[in-house]
Every structure is written in C-alpha cells, then in structure tokens.
C-alpha positions, 0 to 999 in steps of 0.5 A: 517562488511558484509552487510556494505560492500554489500551496499557501493556502494550506500552509496559512493553517499551519502557524500555531499546530503540531501534533499525531493524527492518531486518534483515542480509540472509544468503545462505543455499544452497539448502533441501529441504523438505516443507512452506513452511518459515518462519523468524521474524526481528526484522521479520518472517519468511522463508518459502521456497515449497515446490516443490508452491506454486511450480509452481502459480503463474504470477507473482509475485501467484499465488504471494504468494496461495498463502503466506496472508501475514497481513493481505494481500488479494491479487486476482489479477484486479485485479494488485494487494495491499492491508493488510487492516487499513488500517494503511498500504500495501503496498511489493513489491519483487524482489530489493531493486528497487522493482517495479509490476504488470509486473515481478510479472506477468513472474516466474518463481515456479520460480526464488524462492528465498526471500521475505521478508515485512516486518511491521515496516518501518523508514523506510529504506523510505519513508512510510506502509508497513505491509509489505514483501515481498521476493521473492529469485530467480536469473536467468539468465546467459545467454538470453532470457525472453519472455511475455504474461499476458492477463486478460479479465472475462467478466461485465463490461468489464475487462481487463488484458494485459501482454507482456514479454521479458528478454535477458540476456548476460554480465554485462548484461541488458535488459528491455522490458515494455507494459502495457495496462489498461481499465475500463468500468463502469456498474452503480456505485450511490453512495446518500448520506443527509446531516443538516445541522444550519443555524444556525436549530436546523432540520435539512436532509436531502436524498439524492443516490441514483445512478439511471446511471453509469459508470466507465471508465478506459485505461492504458498503460505502458512501461518501459525497462529495463538492468542491468549487474552483476558478483557481486564488484563492481558493481552499476548499473542504469538504468530509464525508464518511461512511465506514462499515464491516461485517464479519458474521461468518467465521470459519476454521474446521481443524483436529489436529494431535498430535502425537498419538491424533487426534481430531477436532478444529473449528476457528471462528471469527466475525467483525463488524466496521463502521468509519466516515470520515471527510476531510476538505481542504483549499488552497489560492494562495496569489500571483503568487509565494506564496500559503498556504495549509490546511488539516484536517481529523478526523477518528472515528473506532468502532469494535465489535469483536468475536474470538474463537478457541477450540484446545487442550481446548475453548477459546474465547474473545471479543473486544470492539474498540474504535479509536480517530485520528486527521490528519493535515498538512501545507504547505507554498512554495514559488517559488522563481527564482533560486530555490523552498522554502517549509516548513510545519508541519506535526501532528497526534494525536491519542487516541485507547481504546480497551476492551478485555473481555472473557478469555483475560481480558485487557483494553488499553488505548493508547495515541500516538501524531507525528509532524513532520516538514520540509524546503526543496528547488528544483531547477537546476544548468544546467544539474543537477535537485536536492531537499535538505531539512532537517526535524525532527520528534518528536513522543510520545506515553502513555499507563498507565505506559508504554511511550516515547519520541523519537526525529529524525533529518531526511535529506533527498536527490534527485539528477539527471543528465543526460549525453545524452539527453535520459539517466538519472543518479538519487540518492536518501538518506535518513534518516526516523523513523518506528514506529510498529503497535499499535497492537504490543504495546498494552498490551494485550496476546492473544493464538493463539493455545494450545501451541503459544500465541501473547504477545504485547511489550508497551516498543518497541520504534521507530527505525531509517532507512536509505535508499540508491536508485541509478538508471539509466534509459534510455527513447526512445518514443519506449522503456524504460528502468532502472536498481536500486539499492535500500538498507537499513539498519535498525538500532535496529528494532522490530524483531520477537523473540519467549520466551518458558517458563517452563511450555512448552508455545511458546511465540511470541513478539517483541523486538528492536534488532541488525539491519536488512538490504536489497539489491534490484537489479532490472532491467525493460524494457517497449517497444511498439512492435508495435506502439499503439498496442502491449505493452510489460513489464518485470522485473527481481528482486534479493532481499537480507535480512539480519536479526541480532537478539540477538541470530540469524542471518537469510540471504538470497537471493530470486529472482522475475520477471514479464511479462505484453502484452498487445495488442490493436485492435480496439474496443477489448483489450487483456491483459496477465501479471505473477510475480513470486510471491514475497519472504522476510525474516523478523526476524524469518520468511521466507514468499511468497506471492503467484504468481499471473497471468491472461488473459483479453478481454474488448470490449468498445462500446461508453460509455458500457465497458464489460470486462473478466477476468481469473485469475490463469489459469489452477491452482485449487489449487492457493497458496496464501501464504506461510511461514517458521518459523526458530525459535531455539525453534519453526519451522513452515511451514503454506500454505494456498490455494485457490480453490476459486482464482484458475480458478477465472473468473470475468465479470466486466460492466461499464457505465458511460454518461457525459455532460459538458465543461472540463476546467483546474482543480484546484490539491490538494498539500495535503493529509491526509489519513483517521486512519485505524488502530485499534490496535487490537491484534489478 
C-alpha cells in the first residue's frame, strides 16, 4: 500500500526493538556552563539553562519561553503551552509532580537545576500526551516564599492574577495559592458558508455570519498542599484543589442568508462548573536500589449548562452533569547492575451521568474502567543506550445496553547510539490505544443548526496506533540541531462521517473506519549567536496526512515553520517569536490553527519583574481558526476572526520574596492527572 511504502524507512528500524521510553533519573551535580547545555537521551533531552536565562525569568512559563523548545508554543500572556505540531497535549511537571498554572507562576527560576524535555513519553504519562516537560528544582529546608503574579491586558478586557505562599519547617512544607482569571471579549466574528446536497439532487447554500458576539468567563482556583519528606526514606504529599468556572451569558448574533431569505439568529450558552480534587502521593525507599511509589487522585465534577439557538426555529436544552473518577498507580523500581527494572500497574475507574432536558431528552449513565500493567528494563551496552519493555491494557465500558471489552498488547522500544561525541542516532517504536472522548460515545443527539445534528455513537470501540520516530541530532555548546522523521499508523480509528436522512437532515457522527496515517518531517536548530547575549531558534516542518474512510479518501501535505529570538541586555530582556500556524487533516475536516506572533520586553529589578507583550502586532483582524469540510453531502468553510486578540498588548507584574536555605529536593516518580472530561455532548 502507498501509505505503508511512505513509512517503510521508519518501519525497518522496528525489527528487534520493544520498550518503554522513560529513562532512569540520575542525580547530577551542579554544572557551570556558558551556554545552555543539552544532553540527548533516548526519550528526549536534558537541558541546563544558563544563569543569564534564569536571571531574566520570573516564572516557569518565562524560562520555557526562553529555551525555545522544539514544537512548543509558550503564551506567557494567557499562561499556557501548546504543541505546534498538534500531536497531543503537553504535560508540565515540577520535580516529577504534575502541576498547573499556579505552580508554574510561583516557580523560582533561579532554583532550577535542570529541565527534562521528553518528546517520546510512554503510557506512564497518560493517554494523548505528546510532550512532557519536567522542571527539576531545589526548595528551602526552612523559610518561606510569598508572591503575586498579575497580568492585565491593556487593549482588551482580560486578566489573570495569582497570589501564593509556601512555608517550610524541617521535613514539612505547606503551600496555599489562589488564582482569579476573567475575560470579556466582544470582537469574535465567525463566518460560515455551507453547501448541502439534498436528496432531490439540488444544493442548498446557507451563510452564517456573526454581526455581534460576547465571550465572557470567570475562574477561581484555590489549592492547599502539604508535603512531608525525608530525603533518604520517604515522601508523603496531600493536595486539595477546588476549581470554579462560570460562563455567565455568551452569545453570537448571526446574519443568516438562506437562499432568498435573510433573518437574524442568536446562539447563546451559559455554564457553571465546580471540581474538587484530592491527590495523595507516597514514596518509600526500601534500600539504595529498591523503591515503591503509590499515587491516587479522586475527582468530582459538577456541571450545569444551558444552550440555545433559534436558527430556523427555537431550540434549547439544559444539562445537569456529574462525574466521579479515581485514577491510581503503583510502581516498583530496582536498580540492578546491568540495568534498571521497573514494573507497575495503572488503574482508572470513572462514572459519568449527564441528564439532558428541554429539546434534548436523554440520560447517559456511563461506566469506564482502564487497567494497564507494564514492565521494562533500561540500560546501556557500550555506546548504545536502550529501554525495552512490554505492557498490556484492558478497557471496558458500559452505557445501558451498550458495552465493550478491549485488550491490547503494548510493546515499546527506544534505542540511542552515539557514533561521535556530538552526534546521536535515536529510534523509538510503540503500540498504544486511542479512546474516543466520552462525549462522542454518549447516547445523545444534539441539533447544531437548522440543517446539522451531532449524534453520539455508544458502539465506538478503541483502536490501535503504531508510532515510529527516527532522529539524528548534533549537539555543540553553542549550537543544537536535529532532523526527525515521525510516522503513525492508526488501524480502524474513529473517523468522521455525515449521514443524510430522507427529510434532508445532515447528521455528524463517528464510526470505526479503515485507517489514518501521518508522516511528519522536522528540522530544528538553536544557536547562541553571541554567548549569553543573543540566541536564535528556527524550525521547519512537513506534515503529510492520509485519511481512508469507508466511502472517502483525503490526503494532503502541509508546511509550517517557527522562529524565536532572545536578546539579554543586563536587566532587560527582549524576545520575538513567530510561527506560521498549524494545518491538519483528520477524517473529512481540514483545520488551520492560526499563526502566532509576539514581541516582549521585560525588566527585572531584584524581586520585581515587569514585562510588556504585544501579540499579533499590526494584525487587528486576527484569524484564530479556519476549517474546511469535504464531505460528499456537506461542503463547509468556517472562519473565526478575533479582534480582541489582534494587536493584543498585556502588562505583567510579578513580585516574590523568599527566605531560607536550599537543599536537594525529593522528586515524585509517578503522578495521576486530575480528570477534566465531563462527557457532555455540545
């Protein structure tokens, strides 16, 4: 097959390999370097930021932005990270612990010892994770840290403010943080033109163009954490977090053009949700070689939603949603002489019940369970470093009369070879499963507009994905570069389809269809033009998509690039970043995530950092997203422009004060991420 032939170069490296990609954590002493030191590993890189980079940063987001990590977009204004290549989400950790916005903003960059950038994470890190960034720091043995991080947009109604404190006494640490965010945008404009092929052979064209909109949101996050640690014996941590979010009344007022008919329609929604999360973690060191780690996270989500749209005729529904989940993991590690042996088990139990009322009358009680067990060895033979492991997963699901049980054998391998001191060849291989979002397996049908509906499919099954990655890298104290080829083959994946009914309704749903394949080629380079003064990073990507449905085939090639410049001028830091945006083709939809550009100037004086950021400069009508649907029944173009994000200027003021003496910190080895999926179909 052609799609297999394109990836044959990658596949030939998988003949004798099977492993888990996570590498052994090694304690390293302080290293003084004049430029950011990069050490390549089978699963990614270890990076030692320079003192100049750390001194010019005031938070976790700030230091990551200066490191110019490949395929990572850092948005300091919104305190977020995203994967430019769209391969999945990014998981942030500090000392091995999964963290959120509060911990990243309160992080003291001067206490960073190194950063592990993992671009080939294993299942230990969770499903759908494309990159893991683990920031390793030192904390105070005794003392305290207090601070604030205030971000206010100057050209739009948007802000994000954090206040935090940490107190250390002997083996104990207590921390408390509160974060408040708000947004009130009125410049979003979505324009859509849809062509529907009717049963009589004629085409009906409808235009939907926003003439007014309002997008508001409020968030309040409170977190209390206690840590008890003995560096040679044990670690115990308990964290209680409460998230509250509110969308008071968002709307889009649209001009509808349906043939010769013109009228106004309003789409609106309200949403209120709350979610307490309890996270318990325990680590025990039995001997210098053997350890046991346990982690459990319990999450409850309560959601109240109301949605309405009066295109064609009034249509409104409400959702009362409840979600309960438990995620847990146990890992045993034994550092033997020839290799390190790791074995573990991961267990997830989830119950979701969403009650729809109004024009949608449905109740979806869903039970999901996932068990994954694995074992791996990690070691080296001469200049070759390797990991080799086997795993198996079991998934079951039940929703009224619908259910499935799915087993998958999951080998994984990683091998790295250095033919020369500065050159590394690396190959990774893994088999994993992909599970649909809970919302798409709900037994519910939602109307989107006068012609289109979304239908959940409770009979969707998980599918197998096979991934191959080959990388050639070169590392020099002032220059790092790599060429990477990535291929993924997805057998019987969940793919989009439109069903046209006899009365000309167009129903979007997902079915297990033939195959989706992806080929990604990337060239990346990062150099210090002037050591400790000026750095430049660039990348270029080719992205080829293959979609083979039961009644369609769509294949396309896309290109993208990024550039990042950092200038360190004493207490001032100047930054510039641009990426061309990311295009993708999945099923029958081609999407474009808009380009992203910013200029930043920061000034640091002792414990105070002030920075000004200009996003999307000279672009008042920023195109945030565009999509094209290529279905034989539905041809549709949708574009979202956001005036609020165009010429977006924000001011950030960060101040922190700490007192205490530093010592080597204890790092968590495993973590379970809090559940966020409510399973509500929208």
